[in-house]
C-alpha positions as CSV (number, residue, x, y, z in Angstrom):
1,M,67.5,-24.3,56.1
2,R,69.9,-21.6,55.6
3,R,68.3,-20.8,52.2
4,A,64.8,-20.5,54.3
5,A,66.4,-18.2,56.9
6,L,67.9,-15.9,54.3
7,F,64.6,-16.0,52.4
8,I,62.8,-14.9,55.6
9,F,65.4,-12.2,56.5
10,I,65.1,-10.7,52.8
11,L,61.3,-10.8,53.1
12,T,61.3,-9.2,56.3
13,A,63.6,-6.5,55.1
14,F,61.7,-5.9,52.2
15,A,58.4,-5.6,54.3
16,F,60.1,-3.3,56.6
17,R,61.3,-0.9,53.8
18,C,57.7,-1.0,52.2
19,L,56.1,-0.3,55.6
20,A,58.8,2.2,56.8
21,S,59.1,5.9,56.5
22,E,61.9,8.2,55.6
23,W,62.5,10.8,58.1
24,R,64.8,13.4,56.7
25,G,65.7,16.6,58.5
26,R,68.4,19.0,59.5
27,V,69.7,20.0,62.9
28,V,70.8,23.7,63.3
29,S,71.8,26.2,66.0
30,A,69.5,29.0,67.2
31,E,71.1,31.2,64.4
32,G,70.5,28.6,61.6
33,K,74.0,27.3,61.4
34,P,74.4,23.5,60.9
35,V,75.2,21.4,63.7
36,A,77.3,18.4,62.8
37,A,77.9,15.1,64.7
38,A,74.6,15.3,66.5
39,V,72.8,12.1,67.4
40,V,69.4,11.8,66.3
41,F,67.9,8.8,68.3
42,H,64.5,7.0,67.8
43,Q,63.9,5.5,71.4
44,A,61.1,3.1,70.3
45,S,63.2,1.2,67.8
46,G,66.7,1.9,69.0
47,L,67.6,3.4,65.7
48,K,69.8,6.4,65.4
49,A,71.6,8.6,62.9
50,V,74.5,11.1,63.0
51,T,74.2,14.6,61.4
52,D,76.9,15.3,58.5
53,G,78.8,18.4,58.1
54,D,75.6,20.4,57.0
55,G,73.6,19.1,59.9
56,R,71.5,16.6,57.8
57,F,70.4,13.2,58.8
58,L,68.1,10.4,57.4
59,L,66.2,7.8,59.6
60,I,64.2,5.0,58.2
61,L,61.6,4.1,60.8
62,P,58.6,1.9,61.0
63,Q,55.3,3.7,60.0
64,A,53.6,5.2,62.9
65,E,51.2,8.0,63.7
66,K,53.6,9.7,66.0
67,V,57.4,9.5,66.2
68,T,59.5,10.7,69.1
69,L,63.1,11.7,68.5
70,K,65.9,12.7,70.8
71,I,68.7,14.8,69.7
72,V,72.1,14.6,71.7
73,H,75.2,17.0,71.3
74,P,78.0,17.5,73.8
75,D,77.7,21.3,73.1
76,Y,73.8,21.7,73.1
77,M,71.1,20.9,75.3
78,E,69.2,17.6,74.7
79,E,65.8,17.7,72.9
80,E,63.1,15.4,72.8
81,I,60.5,16.3,70.3
82,D,57.2,14.5,69.0
83,F,56.4,14.5,65.2
84,G,53.2,13.7,63.7
85,A,52.7,11.9,60.4
86,K,52.1,15.2,58.6
87,A,55.7,16.0,59.4
88,L,56.8,13.8,56.6
89,E,55.5,16.1,53.9
90,R,58.6,18.3,54.3
91,P,62.3,17.9,55.8
92,L,62.4,18.4,59.4
93,V,64.3,21.3,60.9
94,I,65.4,20.8,64.6
95,T,66.8,23.7,66.5
96,L,69.2,23.2,69.5
97,V,70.0,25.6,72.2
98,P,73.8,25.7,73.1
99,Y,74.8,25.4,76.7
100,I,76.4,28.7,76.7
101,Q,74.5,31.0,74.4
102,Q,77.1,33.6,74.5
103,R,79.1,31.1,72.2
104,E,76.5,31.4,69.4
105,E,76.7,34.5,67.1
106,V,73.6,36.0,68.4
107,V,72.7,39.0,66.2
108,V,71.9,42.1,68.0
109,T,71.2,45.8,67.1
110,A,73.2,47.4,69.9
111,M,75.2,49.5,67.2
112,R,72.1,50.6,65.2
113,H,72.9,47.6,62.7
114,P,72.8,43.7,63.0
115,E,76.0,42.4,64.6
116,P,77.2,39.4,66.4
117,S,76.8,40.1,70.1
118,A,80.5,38.7,70.7
119,D,81.5,41.6,68.7
120,V,79.9,44.3,70.5
121,P,82.5,46.3,72.7
122,A,79.9,46.9,75.5
123,A,78.2,45.1,78.3
124,G,74.9,43.5,77.3
125,T,72.4,40.6,77.6
126,V,69.9,38.9,75.4
127,V,67.0,37.6,77.0
128,S,65.2,35.0,75.0
129,A,61.5,34.2,74.7
130,E,62.1,30.8,76.4
131,T,63.8,32.4,79.5
132,I,60.7,34.9,79.7
133,Q,58.1,31.9,79.6
134,K,60.0,30.1,82.2
135,T,60.0,33.1,84.6
136,M,56.2,33.7,83.7
137,A,57.0,37.4,84.2
138,T,53.9,39.7,84.3
139,N,55.7,42.7,82.7
140,I,59.0,43.7,81.1
141,A,60.4,45.1,84.2
142,E,60.1,41.8,86.0
143,A,61.5,39.9,83.1
144,L,64.7,41.8,83.5
145,D,65.0,42.0,87.3
146,N,67.8,39.2,87.6
147,L,70.1,40.6,85.2
148,P,73.5,41.9,86.3
149,G,73.2,45.7,87.1
150,V,69.4,45.8,86.3
151,T,67.0,46.7,89.0
152,E,63.2,47.7,89.2
153,L,62.4,51.3,90.2
154,G,59.1,52.4,91.7
155,S,57.2,52.1,94.8
156,G,55.9,48.8,93.8
157,G,52.9,47.0,91.9
158,F,52.6,46.6,88.2
159,S,54.2,49.8,86.7
160,L,57.7,49.3,88.0
161,V,60.3,50.5,85.5
162,P,63.8,48.9,84.6
163,S,66.7,50.7,86.1
164,I,70.4,50.1,84.6
165,R,73.3,50.7,86.7
166,G,71.4,53.3,89.0
167,L,70.1,55.3,86.0
168,A,66.4,55.5,85.2
169,R,63.7,58.2,85.1
170,R,64.0,58.6,81.3
171,R,67.7,57.8,81.3
172,V,67.2,54.4,79.9
173,L,65.8,54.3,76.6
174,L,62.9,51.7,76.0
175,M,62.4,50.5,72.4
176,V,59.7,48.3,70.7
177,D,61.0,47.1,67.2
178,N,63.0,50.1,66.9
179,A,60.2,52.5,68.0
180,R,60.9,54.7,71.1
181,L,58.7,54.7,73.9
182,S,57.8,57.8,76.2
183,S,55.7,58.0,79.3
184,D,54.0,60.7,81.4
185,R,54.7,58.8,84.4
186,R,57.4,60.4,86.8
187,T,59.8,57.2,86.7
188,G,59.7,57.0,82.9
189,P,58.3,54.2,80.4
190,S,57.8,51.0,81.9
191,A,56.7,49.1,78.6
192,S,54.1,47.4,81.0
193,F,51.5,47.4,78.1
194,I,53.5,44.9,76.2
195,S,52.6,41.3,76.9
196,P,55.7,39.2,77.6
197,E,53.9,36.4,75.6
198,D,54.5,38.5,72.4
199,V,58.2,39.2,72.9
200,G,60.6,37.3,70.8
201,R,63.8,38.7,72.9
202,I,64.9,41.5,74.7
203,E,68.4,43.1,74.1
204,V,69.7,45.0,77.2
205,L,72.5,47.2,76.5
206,R,74.2,48.4,79.8
207,S,76.5,51.0,78.4
208,P,75.5,54.7,77.6
209,S,74.5,54.9,73.8
210,S,73.5,58.4,73.1
211,V,75.6,58.4,69.9
212,F,73.5,55.5,68.4
213,Y,70.0,56.7,70.0
214,G,70.2,60.3,71.0
215,S,68.8,61.6,74.2
216,D,67.4,59.2,77.0
217,A,69.9,56.4,76.3
218,I,72.5,58.0,78.8
219,G,72.1,55.0,80.9
220,G,71.6,52.4,78.4
221,V,68.9,50.6,76.1
222,V,66.2,48.1,76.6
223,H,65.2,47.0,73.0
224,I,62.0,44.8,73.1
225,L,61.6,42.7,69.8
226,T,58.2,41.0,69.5
227,R,57.9,37.8,67.9
228,E,58.6,37.3,64.1
229,P,55.9,36.8,61.5
230,G,55.7,33.2,60.1
231,S,56.7,32.5,56.5
232,G,57.2,29.3,54.3
233,A,54.8,27.3,56.4
234,G,51.0,26.8,57.1
235,L,49.0,28.3,60.0
236,R,50.7,27.8,63.3
237,G,49.2,28.9,66.6
238,R,49.6,29.0,70.4
239,I,47.1,29.2,73.2
240,N,48.4,30.3,76.6
241,T,46.9,30.6,80.0
242,R,48.1,31.4,83.6
243,F,47.1,31.7,87.3
244,G,48.7,33.2,90.3
245,T,47.5,32.8,94.0
246,V,49.0,35.8,95.6
247,N,46.8,38.2,93.6
248,Q,44.3,36.0,92.0
249,E,46.1,36.7,88.6
250,K,44.4,35.4,85.6
251,G,45.9,35.6,82.1
252,A,45.1,34.1,78.7
253,G,46.3,34.7,75.0
254,L,46.0,33.5,71.7
255,S,48.7,34.0,68.7
256,L,48.7,32.8,65.2
257,A,51.5,32.8,62.6
258,G,51.9,31.8,59.1
259,G,52.1,32.7,55.4
260,P,53.6,31.8,52.1
261,Q,57.4,31.7,51.4
262,S,57.8,35.5,51.0
263,L,54.9,36.8,53.1
264,G,54.5,36.1,56.8
265,Y,52.0,37.4,59.5
266,Y,51.7,37.3,63.3
267,F,48.5,38.1,65.1
268,S,48.2,37.9,69.1
269,F,45.5,38.9,71.6
270,Q,46.8,38.8,75.2
271,G,44.9,39.8,78.4
272,V,45.6,39.7,82.1
273,D,43.8,40.7,85.1
274,A,44.8,40.7,88.9
275,E,43.5,41.8,92.3
276,D,45.4,43.5,95.0
277,Y,48.3,41.2,96.2
278,R,48.9,40.2,99.8
279,S,52.4,40.7,101.5
280,P,53.2,38.5,104.3
281,G,51.7,41.1,106.6
282,A,48.6,42.4,104.9
283,E,46.9,43.1,101.8
284,V,48.5,45.9,99.7
285,L,45.9,48.3,98.5
286,Q,45.9,49.6,94.9
287,S,48.2,47.0,93.6
288,R,45.6,45.7,91.0
289,Y,45.8,45.8,87.3
290,S,44.0,44.9,84.2
291,Q,45.8,45.0,80.7
292,V,44.6,43.7,77.3
293,S,46.6,44.1,74.0
294,I,46.5,43.1,70.2
295,L,49.5,42.9,68.2
296,G,49.5,42.4,64.4
297,K,52.4,42.0,62.2
298,I,53.0,41.4,58.5
299,R,56.3,41.2,56.5
300,H,57.2,40.7,52.9
301,Q,60.7,39.5,52.3
302,T,62.9,38.8,49.3
303,E,66.7,38.7,48.9
304,K,66.7,42.4,48.1
305,R,63.9,43.9,49.9
306,E,62.1,43.7,53.3
307,I,58.9,45.5,53.9
308,S,57.0,45.2,57.4
309,G,54.2,46.9,59.1
310,S,52.7,46.4,62.6
311,F,50.1,47.7,65.1
312,L,50.0,47.2,68.8
313,L,46.9,48.4,70.5
314,A,47.0,48.3,74.4
315,R,44.5,49.2,77.1
316,G,45.3,49.4,80.8
317,R,42.6,49.6,83.3
318,N,42.5,50.5,86.9
319,I,46.2,49.9,87.2
320,G,47.0,50.4,91.0
321,K,49.9,52.6,92.3
322,P,50.4,51.1,95.8
323,N,51.9,53.4,98.5
324,R,52.3,53.5,102.2
325,D,49.5,56.1,102.5
326,G,47.1,53.8,100.6
327,P,44.0,53.9,102.9
328,A,44.2,57.7,103.2
329,K,45.3,58.6,99.6
330,P,44.6,55.7,97.2
331,T,46.2,56.2,93.7
332,W,45.6,54.5,90.5
333,Y,45.7,55.0,86.7
334,P,42.1,54.4,85.7
335,R,43.0,54.3,82.0
336,E,46.2,54.1,79.8
337,N,45.8,53.7,76.0
338,Q,48.6,53.0,73.7
339,N,48.4,52.9,69.8
340,L,51.6,52.0,68.3
341,L,51.8,52.0,64.4
342,Q,54.9,51.2,62.6
343,L,56.4,50.8,59.1
344,H,59.7,49.5,58.1
345,W,61.5,49.4,54.6
346,L,64.7,47.8,54.0
347,E,66.3,47.9,50.7
348,K,69.6,45.7,50.2
349,Q,72.5,46.0,47.7
350,V,71.7,49.7,46.7
351,W,74.4,52.3,45.9
352,G,77.3,49.8,45.7
353,E,75.9,46.8,47.9
354,G,74.8,49.1,50.7
355,D,71.7,48.7,52.8
356,L,69.1,51.7,53.0
357,S,66.7,51.6,55.9
358,L,63.5,53.7,56.6
359,H,61.5,53.3,59.8
360,I,58.5,55.2,60.8
361,F,56.3,55.2,63.7
362,A,53.4,56.9,65.5
363,N,51.9,56.3,68.9
364,P,48.9,58.4,69.9
365,N,48.5,57.7,73.8
366,F,47.1,59.1,77.0
367,L,47.3,58.4,80.7
368,E,44.7,59.1,83.4
369,T,45.9,59.4,87.1
370,R,43.5,59.6,90.0
371,T,43.9,60.1,93.9
372,D,41.3,60.3,96.5
373,T,41.6,61.9,99.8
374,V,39.9,59.9,102.5
375,A,39.8,60.6,106.5
376,S,36.5,59.6,108.1
377,Y,34.8,60.1,104.6
378,K,36.2,60.8,101.1
379,S,36.7,64.7,100.9
380,K,38.4,65.0,97.7
381,E,38.9,63.5,94.2
382,S,41.9,64.6,92.3
383,F,42.2,63.6,88.6
384,S,44.8,64.1,86.0
385,K,45.0,63.2,82.4
386,T,47.8,63.7,79.7
387,K,47.9,63.0,76.3
388,S,50.3,63.2,73.4
389,T,51.2,61.6,69.8
390,D,54.8,60.1,69.9
391,Y,56.4,59.9,66.6
392,G,59.6,59.1,64.8
393,V,61.4,58.8,61.4
394,Q,64.8,56.9,61.1
395,L,66.8,56.8,58.0
396,S,70.0,55.2,57.8
397,F,72.5,53.8,55.2
398,A,75.1,51.1,56.0
399,K,77.8,49.9,53.6
400,W,81.0,47.8,53.7
401,M,83.5,50.3,52.2
402,A,85.9,47.5,52.1
403,S,85.8,43.8,53.4
404,N,86.6,44.8,56.9
405,F,85.2,48.4,57.3
406,R,81.5,49.1,57.8
407,L,80.1,52.7,57.7
408,T,76.7,53.6,58.9
409,A,75.2,57.0,58.7
410,G,71.8,58.5,59.0
411,L,69.1,60.8,60.5
412,D,66.7,60.6,63.3
413,W,63.7,62.7,63.8
414,Y,61.4,61.9,66.7
415,G,59.4,63.8,69.4
416,R,56.1,64.4,70.8
417,A,53.1,66.4,69.6
418,A,49.9,67.7,70.6
419,A,50.7,67.1,74.3
420,D,48.2,68.5,76.6
421,A,47.6,68.0,80.4
422,I,44.6,68.7,82.4
423,N,44.1,68.6,86.3
424,S,40.9,68.6,88.4
425,D,40.0,68.4,92.0
426,K,36.7,67.8,93.3
427,S,35.7,68.6,96.8
428,L,33.0,66.5,98.4
429,D,30.9,66.9,101.8
430,P,30.3,63.9,104.2
431,Q,27.2,62.9,102.3
432,G,29.3,62.6,99.0
433,E,27.8,65.8,97.4
434,L,29.9,68.1,95.3
435,V,31.0,71.1,97.0
436,K,33.6,72.6,94.8
437,T,35.3,71.9,91.4
438,F,38.8,73.2,90.6
439,V,40.1,72.7,87.0
440,E,43.6,73.7,85.6
441,N,45.7,73.2,82.5
442,P,49.5,72.7,83.6
443,Y,50.3,73.1,80.1
444,T,48.8,72.8,76.5
445,K,50.0,72.6,72.9
446,G,53.4,71.0,74.1
447,N,55.7,69.5,71.6
448,R,59.2,68.1,71.6
449,R,61.4,67.6,68.6
450,D,64.9,65.9,68.6
451,C,66.6,65.9,65.2
452,G,69.7,63.9,65.2
453,L,72.6,63.4,62.6
454,F,74.9,60.3,63.1
455,I,77.8,58.4,61.7
456,S,79.7,55.5,62.8
457,G,82.4,53.1,61.6
458,D,83.4,49.5,62.5
459,Y,86.7,48.2,61.6
460,N,87.8,44.5,62.1
461,G,90.8,44.3,59.7
462,I,93.3,43.3,62.4
463,P,93.0,39.7,63.4
464,G,91.4,39.5,66.8
465,L,90.7,43.4,67.1
466,D,87.3,45.1,66.5
467,L,87.3,49.1,66.6
468,V,84.1,51.1,66.8
469,A,83.8,54.8,66.7
470,G,80.9,57.2,66.2
471,L,79.7,60.8,66.3
472,R,76.3,62.5,66.7
473,L,74.9,65.8,66.6
474,D,71.2,66.6,67.9
475,F,69.1,69.7,67.6
476,L,66.5,69.9,70.6
477,R,63.4,72.0,70.8
478,S,60.6,71.8,73.4
479,R,57.5,74.1,73.5
480,A,54.4,74.5,75.7
481,N,51.7,76.9,76.9
482,P,51.9,76.7,80.7
483,G,48.5,77.2,82.4
484,G,46.7,76.8,79.0
485,G,47.5,80.4,78.1
486,T,49.0,82.1,75.0
487,E,52.4,82.5,76.4
488,V,54.8,79.9,75.1
489,N,57.7,78.6,77.0
490,R,60.5,77.5,74.9
491,Y,63.5,75.3,75.4
492,D,66.2,74.8,72.8
493,D,69.6,73.3,72.9
494,R,71.9,71.0,70.8
495,A,74.3,68.2,71.9
496,L,77.4,66.8,70.5
497,T,78.0,63.1,71.5
498,G,80.7,60.6,70.7
499,F,81.7,56.9,71.4
500,T,84.9,55.0,70.7
501,A,85.6,51.5,71.6
502,A,87.7,48.4,71.1
503,S,87.4,44.6,71.5
504,V,90.2,42.4,71.6
505,K,90.3,38.6,71.5
506,L,93.3,37.8,73.6
507,T,92.8,34.0,73.4
508,D,90.1,31.7,71.8
509,T,88.1,31.9,75.0
510,L,89.1,35.4,76.4
511,I,87.8,38.8,75.2
512,L,88.7,42.2,76.5
513,F,86.7,45.3,75.7
514,A,86.8,49.0,76.6
515,N,84.9,52.1,75.5
516,V,84.8,55.8,76.3
517,S,81.9,57.9,75.4
518,R,80.0,61.2,76.0
519,A,76.1,61.0,76.4
520,F,73.3,63.4,77.2
521,R,69.7,63.6,78.3
522,A,67.3,66.6,77.7
523,P,64.7,67.2,80.2
524,D,61.2,65.7,79.3
525,L,58.2,68.1,78.8
526,N,56.7,67.0,82.1
527,E,59.9,67.8,84.0
528,L,59.9,71.3,82.4
529,F,56.3,72.1,82.3
530,Y,54.0,69.9,84.2
531,S,52.8,70.7,87.9
532,G,50.2,68.6,89.4
533,I,49.3,65.3,91.0
534,T,51.2,62.1,90.1
535,G,51.2,58.3,91.3
536,R,53.3,59.4,94.4
537,G,51.7,62.8,95.4
538,F,52.3,66.3,93.9
539,I,55.2,67.4,91.5
540,I,56.1,71.1,90.7
541,A,57.8,71.6,87.3
542,N,61.0,73.4,86.8
543,P,61.3,75.2,83.4
544,G,64.8,76.2,84.2
545,L,66.3,72.8,83.8
546,T,69.3,72.3,81.8
547,P,70.3,69.1,80.0
548,E,72.4,66.2,81.5
549,S,75.8,65.3,80.1
550,S,78.0,62.5,80.8
551,L,81.7,61.3,80.4
552,N,81.6,57.4,80.6
553,L,84.3,54.8,80.9
554,D,83.2,51.1,80.5
555,G,85.2,47.9,80.1
556,G,84.9,44.3,80.7
557,L,86.6,40.8,80.5
558,K,84.7,37.8,79.0
559,F,85.7,34.1,79.4
560,I,83.6,31.9,76.9
561,E,84.2,28.3,76.7
562,R,82.3,25.2,75.7
563,R,80.5,24.8,79.0
564,A,81.4,28.0,81.1
565,F,81.1,31.7,80.8
566,I,82.4,34.5,83.1
567,G,81.9,38.1,82.5
568,L,83.6,40.9,84.6
569,Y,82.7,44.4,84.0
570,G,83.7,47.7,85.6
571,F,82.3,51.4,84.8
572,S,82.5,54.8,85.8
573,Y,80.1,57.6,84.8
574,E,80.4,61.4,85.6
575,I,77.1,63.1,85.0
576,K,77.1,67.1,84.8
577,D,74.0,68.9,85.6
578,M,72.4,65.7,86.7
579,I,68.5,66.2,87.2
580,E,67.5,65.0,90.5
581,R,64.2,64.7,92.3
582,Y,64.0,66.0,95.9
583,P,61.0,66.6,98.3
584,V,59.9,70.2,99.2
585,A,56.9,69.2,101.5
586,E,55.0,65.9,102.4
587,R,54.4,64.1,99.2
588,T,55.3,67.0,97.2
589,Y,58.6,67.0,95.0
590,T,60.3,69.1,92.2
591,Y,63.3,68.8,90.1
592,G,66.6,70.5,90.2
593,N,70.1,70.3,88.6
594,I,73.2,69.3,90.7
595,E,76.6,70.2,89.7
596,K,77.8,66.7,88.9
597,G,77.2,63.2,90.0
598,R,79.5,60.2,89.7
599,I,78.4,56.5,89.6
600,R,81.0,53.6,89.8
601,G,80.5,50.0,89.9
602,L,81.5,46.5,89.3
603,E,79.4,43.6,87.8
604,L,80.1,39.9,87.7
605,E,78.0,37.0,86.0
606,W,78.8,33.4,85.4
607,E,77.3,30.3,84.1
608,Y,78.8,26.8,84.3
609,F,77.6,23.4,83.1
610,P,79.4,20.7,85.0
611,W,77.8,17.9,83.1
612,S,74.8,17.5,81.0
613,G,71.5,18.2,82.7
614,L,72.9,20.6,85.3
615,S,73.8,24.3,85.3
616,L,75.1,26.7,87.8
617,F,74.6,30.5,87.4
618,G,74.4,33.8,89.2
619,N,75.8,37.4,89.1
620,M,76.8,40.2,91.6
621,A,76.5,43.9,91.3
622,V,78.4,46.5,93.6
623,L,77.5,50.1,92.9
624,D,78.1,53.6,94.4
625,G,76.8,56.9,93.4
626,K,77.5,60.4,94.9
627,S,77.2,64.0,94.1
628,L,80.9,65.2,93.5
629,K,79.9,68.8,95.1
630,T,78.4,67.6,98.4
631,N,79.6,64.1,98.5
632,T,76.1,63.0,99.3
633,A,74.5,59.8,97.9
634,L,72.6,60.0,94.9
635,N,69.0,58.8,94.2
636,D,68.3,55.5,92.7
637,I,71.5,53.8,93.3
638,P,70.6,50.2,93.9
639,T,72.2,48.4,97.0
640,H,74.7,45.6,96.5
641,R,73.2,42.4,95.3
642,L,74.0,38.7,94.9
643,H,71.9,36.3,92.7
644,L,72.6,32.5,92.8
645,G,70.9,29.6,91.1
646,G,70.9,26.1,89.7
647,R,69.1,24.5,87.0
648,A,68.5,20.6,86.6
649,W,66.7,18.9,83.9
650,L,65.9,15.5,82.8
651,S,64.3,14.9,79.4
652,R,61.2,16.9,79.3
653,L,61.3,18.0,83.1
654,S,63.4,20.9,84.5
655,L,63.7,22.2,88.0
656,E,65.4,25.5,89.0
657,V,66.1,27.1,92.3
658,E,67.6,30.5,92.7
659,G,67.9,33.1,95.5
660,T,68.8,36.7,95.8
661,W,70.4,38.6,98.8
662,Q,70.1,42.4,98.7
663,Q,72.3,44.5,101.1
664,K,70.7,47.1,103.3
665,K,70.6,50.7,102.2
666,A,72.2,52.7,104.9
667,S,72.9,56.0,102.9
668,P,69.8,56.9,101.0
669,G,69.6,59.5,98.4
670,P,67.7,62.9,98.9
671,A,64.3,61.6,98.0
672,E,64.8,58.0,99.3
673,I,64.7,56.3,102.8
674,S,66.8,53.5,104.4
675,I,65.8,49.8,104.2
676,P,66.9,46.7,105.7
677,S,68.7,43.8,103.8
678,A,66.6,41.3,102.1
679,R,67.0,37.5,101.1
680,Y,64.3,35.6,99.0
681,V,64.2,32.3,97.1
682,D,62.3,31.3,94.1
683,V,61.5,27.7,92.6
684,K,60.6,27.1,89.0
685,A,59.7,23.9,87.3
686,S,58.5,23.1,83.8
687,Y,57.4,20.0,82.0
688,F,56.8,19.3,78.2
689,P,54.8,16.1,77.9
690,G,55.0,16.6,74.1
691,S,55.7,18.9,71.4
692,A,52.3,20.6,71.8
693,F,51.7,21.0,75.6
694,R,54.0,22.9,78.1
695,F,53.3,23.3,81.8
696,Y,55.0,25.9,84.0
697,F,55.0,26.3,87.8
698,L,56.7,28.7,89.8
699,V,56.8,29.4,93.7
700,S,58.0,32.9,94.4
701,N,59.3,34.2,97.8
702,I,59.1,30.5,98.8
703,F,59.9,31.3,102.6
704,D,57.3,34.2,102.6
705,E,59.9,36.7,103.6
706,S,58.7,40.2,104.3
707,Y,60.9,42.9,102.8
708,L,61.1,46.2,101.0
709,A,62.8,45.8,97.7
710,R,63.4,49.6,96.9
711,P,64.3,52.7,99.0
712,D,61.3,54.8,97.7
713,P,59.6,56.7,100.5
714,E,56.2,55.3,99.3
715,S,57.6,51.8,98.9
716,V,55.2,48.9,100.1
717,E,56.3,45.3,101.0
718,E,56.7,42.8,98.1
719,P,54.2,40.1,97.5
720,G,54.2,37.0,99.8
721,R,54.6,33.4,98.8
722,N,53.0,33.1,95.3
723,F,52.1,29.8,93.5
724,L,52.0,30.6,89.7
725,F,50.8,28.1,87.1
726,G,51.0,28.4,83.4
727,L,50.0,26.2,80.4
728,S,50.5,26.7,76.7
729,Y,49.4,24.6,73.8
730,A,50.9,25.0,70.5
731,F,49.2,23.6,67.1
């Protein structure tokens, strides 16, 4: 009897072995580092394996068309993934997301070269693609709105721009894969033409960074990094769609990635269209928008060389500019075209193990603005068109001079060429017949050039201490022919900026950093030379503007533990010759320099995972900005704000609730109005039924609150309760 049982056992084991499959794989972190001691569990059979020091595992499972594996580790979020039989053709690679992402050595580009974020002696945040997908943001500014110290600027609608610590209007530099963005909008570039579906991550640097990036980075940097090309795998793709109820928003897109081992590509088509949204009180006119974009990237990569090229073609149509006077003076952007072309070449291990990098970009673009005047009938059509070609060349060389000292030096040359502006007014009679036409050129043949030389050093030879310092010299030039005539208005200047910082690791979990810097911003072509209609009325140029310069103090303390993160930051900026916008008549503005402005503030952010499946998070920002000459409030300083939230997830279902409280604006700036306080709550949910499908659901402004988010004189009420649905399918 025992021999029979033993024979049956051996026969069963042999049959299982013959009919079983070996599932080999590796569990890694988001940065590709091995995750040891992770449990890989097959729920159907109850079999499990534990990863070794290199993150590898082996599971022998019964043959099946589909296998579901759950991966559990005390420092990482649980993952449950479905694999088809084709996955057996190569070892599996499973990526886990840490509870506290600041613990990971996330590599960022804040200092012009790749560096772990923990070593950067400045306040910054990395927003992942997963976070952007869960928020279902319609544009970049909306994706950043709940970060500490970051708010949206503008009257409302699709074209809001990000503001950092009260600085915007071309004081925050927006970049796409290292290419600088410009805009002819008065509030500055919004990057709204970039689909959030194409974003791999966004790096937000909240410290002045002119020494690394030149003018326009006096308030910080928003660096948008699009999705990476695929390589070493077959064709992969993703289909996404979305729908929102408050404005009948409809979005859809398709992306493809793949390529052999050394060559990868990424191609994407995205589109979104929306009607005017409804606030709790009424429909908000001219809040509609329509946007399509095509993104293509290709990259060749070896151990010693990386060559990549990309194009981003975006077309915006009838993008509304909502304002309080919408029925009488509806304003919108009929067309916005962007054509961003880029080439990047990196040579590794040259001239003594150094890295030589060349980046070139060009962006021919134009923007149209239209405003109608309506009383009992439409009496006027006002039209403006601006166009230019933005361009840039960046050459840099970085080398470890010793095992603990990195030197980076280089040259930037960027600007705008062939910039023209044309305005026209058509007067109409009550029957709609043309009575009179007036055409003018605010300026023609405009160009701007900024040539910068920079050098920086990073020393980490003392245990627990990282020192960074840099210098930059910029040569600035702007030219234009006002009125389209032959007379040329010239603007020339130079600027010297510097930066020095230190990061000290006080304990294994506590990091202290501080920096001091000098930054600058040169006035834009439109501030110097453009007079005419805008999205908010009429603007008068000031060719006598002088550049802004600032002295900045910035510091912070970060506590990073396995399941908790707390960051406390403080800053003080003094900005000389600050360029302010102020009204001179109804819906008419101009620019002027004030003697000196000062912005101070505190920021607090935190995240805590009390147990697996639950996180609590939030942030708070308190800012104050005044003119040191008159002691009056500055424009664009956001009110005090508190953001709180909690997230719970069970297997493939997650639920998130977050709320924001905004203090009233009692002391507005010279071009602002007072606004009351506001409170609003959002609810998000997502469900992953398998490795291919993902469902997203969002209820924003769940209590249907009526409020003004910004103290802009033309500001309109925010959208009412909105149900937003999203679906994606990966193949």
